[in-house]
C-alpha positions, 0 to 999 in steps of 0.5 A: 693863327700862322703867318703863312701867305695865302692867296684870295680872289675878291670880287666886289659886287655893290647891290644897292647904291646911290653912287656909281657902282663902277666908282665903288669897285675903283675905290675897292681897287684903290684900298687894295693898291694901298694895302701894298699887298701883292695883287693882280687886277683882273676883269671879274676879280683881283687876286691878293697875296698876304697873310690871312690877317692882312687879307681880312683887315683889307676885305674889312676896309673894302666893306667899310670904304664902300658902305661909307660911299654911297652903297647900302649893300654889297656882296663880297665874294672870295675864294681862298687858298691856304696851306701850312706853308706860304702860298704864292700865285706865281707858283700856280702860273709858272707852267703857263709862262 
């Protein structure tokens, strides 16, 4: 496995929960912020940039945090852009700024 930067969008959808779903999403965003990975919070998902291992360690932390905070089941939707070089989400946005 290489250490190239990848871009991933993460969308958390708590399903069976006793806790407030918005609070669970806020906890997931806190996990992302605490990871110190480059990220951009958007209305429906959050874009994160890091190595494959960093991203999947983060997704696992989001999963365990959510399940340990009053959520019995959840969906995590992800989209990944990976390559044989570092990928940065700013490169995709530069033509729009």
